[in-house]
DOFI-770701 format. One record per residue (C-alpha): x, y negated, z negated; residue in three letters. Coordinates in steps of 0.25 Angstrom, whole numbers, plus 2048, in hexadecimal, padded with zeros to 3 digits. Layout:
residues N
XYZALA;...
This chain:
residues 171
267F5A554MET;262F4B552PRO;267F43547VAL;25DF39540PHE;260F2D538ALA;25BF2D52APRO;24EF25528ALA;250F17522VAL;245F12519LYS;243F04519ILE;23CEFD50EASP;232EF2512ILE;22DEEA506PRO;21FEEB504GLN;217EDE500THR;20AEDE4F9ASN;205ED2501GLU;1FAED550BPRO;1FDED2519LYS;1F6EC551EVAL;1F1EC352CSER;1F7EB7533ALA;1E9EB3537PHE;1E3EB4529SER;1DFEA851FLEU;1E9EAE515SER;1F5EAD520SER;1F1E9E522ILE;1F1E9C513ARG;1FFEA3512ALA;204E9A51DLYS;1FFE8D516LYS;206E92509ALA;213E94510LEU;213E87517GLU;210E80509GLU;21BE87503SER;225E8350EASN;220E7450CARG;227E744FFGLY;235E78505LEU;23EE6C508VAL;245E6D515LYS;253E69516GLU;255E5C51EVAL;262E5C526ILE;268E4E528HIS;270E4D534PHE;27BE42535PRO;278E3553ATHR;285E2D53AASP;286E21542SER;28FE2054FPHE;293E15559THR;290E15568GLU;29FE1756ATHR;29FE24562GLU;292E29569MET;299E26577LEU;2A5E2D573LEU;29DE3A56FGLN;294E3857CTRP;2A1E38585ASN;2A7E4457ELYS;29AE4C580TYR;29AE4858FALA;2A9E4C590GLN;2A6E59589ARG;29AE5C593LEU;2A3E5859FGLY;2AEE6259AASP;2A4E6D59ALYS;2A0E6A5A8GLY;293E625A5TYR;296E575AELYS;288E525B1ILE;285E505A2MET;293E4A5A0GLU;290E3F5ABSER;282E3C5A5LEU;288E3A598LEU;293E3159ELEU;28AE2A5A8ILE;289E1E59EASN;28CE1B58FASP;280E1E586PRO;27BE1357DLYS;279E1556ELEU;26EE0F566ASN;26FE13558ASP;26EE2255ATHR;267E22567ALA;270E24573ILE;26AE20581SER;270E2358EILE;26CE1F59CGLU;26BE295A7LEU;269E265B6PRO;25DE305B8ASN;254E3A5B3GLU;25CE465B8GLY;268E415B0SER;25FE3F5A4LYS;25AE4D5A5LEU;268E535A6ASP;26DE4A59APHE;261E4F591GLU;264E5D594LYS;272E5B58DGLU;26EE51583MET;26DE5A577SER;27BE5E578GLY;27FE4F579LEU;276E4C56DLEU;27CE57565GLY;28BE52568HIS;287E44564LEU;280E47558LYS;28BE50553GLY;297E47556HIS;291E3A552LEU;28AE40546HIS;27DE3A548ASN;271E4354BHIS;267E3854EASP;26DE3655CILE;264E35567THR;266E34576ILE;25DE2C580GLU;25EE2E58FVAL;25AE22597ILE;258E245A6VAL;25CE185AEASN;25AE1A5BDGLU;261E0D5C0SER;26DE115B8PHE;27BE0F5BDGLN;287E155B8ASN;28DE0C5AELYS;29BE115AFARG;29FE085BBASN;2ACE0C5C0LEU;2B6E025C6ASN;2C1E065D0ASP;2CBE085C4GLN;2C2E115BDASP;2BFE195CAARG;2CEE1A5CCTYR;2D1E1F5BEASN;2C6E295BFARG;2CCE2E5CCLEU;2DAE2E5C6ASN;2D5E375BBGLU;2D0E415C4ILE;2DCE415CEASN;2E9E3A5C9PRO;2EEE3A5D7ASN;2E5E2E5DAILE;2F0E265D3GLU;2FAE2B5DDLEU;2F1E285E9LEU;2EFE1A5E4ARG;2FEE175E2THR;302E1E5EFTHR;2F9E155F7PHE;2FAE095EFGLY;2EBE095ECLEU;2E5DFF5E3ASP;2D8DFF5DBLEU;2D4DF15DEASP;2D0DF35ECALA;
């Protein structure tokens, strides 16, 4: 024998207002009245922090963000961030990149960088401008000592090799 659930009665409040077609003149009047009533409402204005910061503080946060991307495996973006030091002009940051492809890659990830900088520097007026310079040369010129230090970081056995064979960096 089938069991039936008891019927549930739902009370829907009835309004005495007549229904208005969306295409009628009265609906247009109702829409205008609603707009006028909303004009009187004051919207809350949110003021974001705009603390001042130095170029050194900006570079510190810039490099921290680049390192965090490198740790996550985003090596291309890390190298784009570290290709040269960005310049600060008030709250506008400009960076030079060597080509349009680099610019496109950079712009894909720029919102994350902007969020990081705005949050850590407590200034929401920060903007980033990307400048493409085809004749750009890497400004981080490395001398022999810099290259040796970098290789030594990667493989400490380089020092053993240098001392064993009596090699000198001034060659």
